[in-house]
Residue, then its C-alpha position, 0 to 999 in steps of 0.5 A: m149771593s157772592d157769585a153770579c148765579d142763575l138761581p132759576a136754573a140752579r133750582e131746576r137742577l136741584r129739582r131734577f136731582l131730587a127726582p126719584d129717577c135721578t142716579d146722581r149722588l151729590f148736588v153742589q151749588p155755589t151760593g153766598h153765605p147762608a146768613r143771607d138768602t141763598g135761594f135754597c132754604y125750604c123757608d124761602g119757598s111758599l108757606p104751604g111748602t114750608l109748613r109741610v117740611w115743619i110738619r114732616g120734621a115734627l113727625l119724623t123727630t117724634v116717631l124716631m125717638l120711640p122704641c117702635n121700630g115698625l112705626k119708624l120704618r112705615v113713616l120713613r117709607w111714607c116720606g119716600a125713603r127706600i127701606g129693605r127687610d130686617v132693618y132696625l133703627s134704635e131709639g133717638v136716631w135723627i134723619d134729616p127731615v128736609f129730603p128723607h126721600l134721599l135715603t136708601i137702606e138695604d136689608e139687614v141694616l142696624i142703626g144705633f142709638g142717636a145716630r144722625i143722617f144728613f141729606h143737605e148742608f149749607r157751607r160758607d159758600e155752597f149748598r149741598a144735597g146728597r143721597v145716603i145709601l146704607r148697603s145690606g148688612s151694614f152697621v152704624g154705631g150709636l151717635a155716629v154722623l153720616g154726611c150727605g152723599v155718603e154710601i156705607g158699603r155692604n157689611a161695613t161698620v161705622s163705629a160709635a161716634a164716628v163722623v163720616g163724610k166719605d164712602v165706607p167700602e164694603g166690609h171696611v170700618a170707619i172710626g173716629n172724627p173725622a172718620r178713618i177707613l180701616h181694612g177688616s171687620s169690626k171683629d178684628i178692629d184692633s189689628a186693622t190697618v188704615a186704608d189708602 
């Protein structure tokens, strides 16, 4: 690793972050380049732990490709995600299989075809993990991408193919790549103005 890092202490901080009772939304740890061992890849752990992630990933990927919404929600709950009532996931949604328990979807959320939700990422010199929260009534359009640590506010809209790396406030619209936050609902998007 490029900077001096107490790896056991950093892994313990990550373990505490991943605990169900933690309220922090984002974990950030400086690391070396991900082409070298960073100490944060699940493949650096035990063989049984690595196999668990692979099996969970294969199960999630397969189930999320199906049109069976109820089965998708059951499997996500089994993986530790918090899922509310009247949630609908379209076919082909991809949800990061490494930390699916970092997902919270409140009531009456719709996620469009092929949307992607990430809970971790390696950058050139850091590792990040973060909770993703979709508040009640929010909508995520097809092929949209939500980065780790993002919260989509109540009745907010993420437009199709938007790439969201920051929170979308209640009732606002995220559009584009990188996403811009617009005032107003998706109904009046043509007259919406860019938020500060």
